[in-house]
C-alpha angles and dihedrals in degrees: 000000000000118000091245093051092047090049092051092050091046092053092047092050088055090051091049092050090053089057094056105121117238094223136026097270112152093224092052092049091048091051090050089051091053090050091049089051091052091050090048091055091051091047091049091052093048090045089060091061101032113023114196142154097251093054091048090052090048091050092051091048094049092047089054092049091049092048096050096041090044091058089050091051091049091053093048092049091047091052091051092047092052090048091053091047092051090068092055100055135063118300093252094048090042091057091051092048092046090052090050090049093049091049091048091048092052090048091050092049090049091049089048090057090049093048092046089057090046091052093050097042102038113012102043093052090047092049089050091050092050090047090054090050090051090049089058091055091050096052114080115245112262114260119246119249090253091055092049094050094047089050090052092048092050090047095049093044092061 
């Protein structure tokens, strides 16, 4: 991975981590998912030009985040849709639909808590590890003692 590409991914990982919601709010998790998707698109583009192991690991991780948070978003949207539908049908059917919606909402909120823990316990440490690996590709390799002394000699000779 080129130094520039590694630096770009590193900066974008930092931005993604800043968007991690503090709680398990559905809107915050959805926003994090959208940000993860944006980072994934950038990583895919950079991977085309500079394939490397760290970017592949990042892509797999982001795909997993998108998949799990996407399912949560789908469940939350379904619960809202059923709730809206419950007001447009007969009273008896509406009660059943409202009960289904309430159950789905509780399940989505429970899953949000679970996914929030997963993000904090598994994904954040892995993103930090990948960021550190990218940092190592951005920093220039240390010069050997011979290189440093010849540089000093050249510098003092002029």
